[in-house]
C-alpha positions in Angstrom: 0.0 0.0 0.0 2.9 2.4 0.7 4.4 1.8 -2.7 1.1 2.6 -4.4 0.8 5.8 -2.3 4.3 6.8 -3.2 3.6 6.2 -6.9 0.3 8.2 -6.8 2.2 11.0 -5.0 4.9 11.0 -7.6 2.2 11.4 -10.3 0.8 14.3 -8.4 4.3 15.9 -8.3 4.7 15.5 -12.1 1.3 17.1 -12.7 2.2 20.0 -10.4 5.6 20.6 -12.1 3.9 20.5 -15.6 1.2 22.8 -14.3 3.6 25.4 -13.0 5.6 25.3 -16.2 2.5 25.8 -18.3 1.5 28.7 -16.0 4.8 30.4 -16.3 4.6 30.0 -20.1 1.1 31.4 -20.1 1.9 34.6 -18.1 5.4 35.0 -19.3 6.8 38.4 -18.3 3.4 40.0 -17.7 4.0 42.9 -15.3 0.6 42.2 -13.7 1.9 38.9 -12.3 5.4 40.0 -11.4 4.7 40.8 -7.7 3.3 37.2 -7.3 6.2 35.4 -9.0 7.5 34.0 -5.7 4.2 32.2 -5.1 4.7 30.3 -8.4 8.2 29.4 -7.4 7.0 28.2 -4.0 4.2 26.2 -5.7 6.9 24.5 -7.9 9.1 23.7 -4.9 6.3 22.4 -2.7 5.0 20.3 -5.6 8.4 18.7 -6.0 8.7 18.0 -2.3 5.2 16.6 -2.1 5.8 14.4 -5.2 9.1 13.0 -3.9 8.2 12.7 -0.2 6.9 9.1 -0.7 10.2 8.0 -2.3 12.6 9.0 0.5 14.0 5.6 1.5 14.6 6.2 5.3 11.4 8.2 5.9 8.6 6.5 7.8 5.5 6.0 5.7 3.3 8.0 8.1 5.8 10.9 8.0 5.9 10.8 4.2 2.1 10.9 4.1 2.0 13.9 6.4 4.7 15.7 4.4 2.9 14.9 1.2 -0.4 16.2 2.6 1.0 19.5 4.1 3.2 20.4 1.2 0.6 19.5 -1.4 -2.1 21.7 0.3 0.4 24.6 0.8 1.5 24.4 -2.9 -2.1 24.5 -4.0 -2.7 27.6 -1.9 0.4 29.2 -3.4 -1.0 28.5 -6.8 -4.3 30.1 -6.0 -2.5 33.3 -5.0 -0.1 33.2 -8.0 -2.1 32.2 -11.1 -5.5 30.7 -11.0 -5.7 29.2 -14.5 -3.4 26.2 -13.9 -3.9 22.4 -13.8 -2.4 22.3 -10.3 -5.8 21.2 -9.0 -5.2 17.8 -10.7 -2.2 17.2 -8.4 -4.1 17.9 -5.2 -6.4 14.8 -5.2 -3.5 12.6 -6.2 -1.5 13.8 -3.2 -4.5 13.4 -0.9 -5.0 9.9 -2.0 -1.3 9.1 -1.9 -1.0 10.5 1.6 -4.0 8.5 2.7 -2.5 5.3 1.3 0.9 6.1 3.0 -0.8 6.7 6.3 -2.9 3.5 6.0 0.3 1.6 5.1 2.0 3.0 8.2 -0.9 1.9 10.4 -0.9 -1.6 8.9 2.9 -2.0 9.4 2.8 -1.3 13.1 3.8 -4.2 15.3 0.5 -3.9 17.4 -1.5 -4.2 14.2 0.4 -7.3 13.1 0.1 -8.9 16.6 -3.7 -8.3 16.5 -4.0 -10.1 13.2 -2.2 -13.3 14.4 -4.6 -15.8 16.0 -3.9 -16.7 19.6 -3.3 -20.3 20.4 -5.2 -21.6 23.3 -3.3 -24.0 25.7 -4.2 -27.6 25.3 -4.8 -28.1 29.0 -5.2 -26.0 32.1 -2.7 -26.7 34.9 -3.7 -27.7 38.4 -4.5 -25.0 40.8 -5.9 -22.7 38.1 -9.6 -21.9 38.3 -11.3 -24.3 35.9 -8.4 -26.8 36.0 -8.6 -30.4 37.3 -8.6 -31.0 41.1 
């Protein structure tokens, strides 16, 4: 489940980078958007971080899902301030789904969750002196 979440997050990162590139190509050097240029750069950077967060090898799946969620939403908000007519909105549901899968994968990988899934073996007989045992 964590690999699928990382792959979906990577697809969201690709969509975000393409969206920001198309947005920069569309507005070019328009002086109207010049004061908000930094929001586009922040959206690009946050999109890359959100897309790659699931692929960091030593990062816990739950932390990767949290990073993907937070940076994806912040990148989306930066895009709304920068330039509204982008396809960045396609990346957001991919990141949300990827973060959810990473978080669910982290929960299913916990030792307590694995221990709860294993059936408990009942003893064959009850020893003497224990309530319910032979007297």
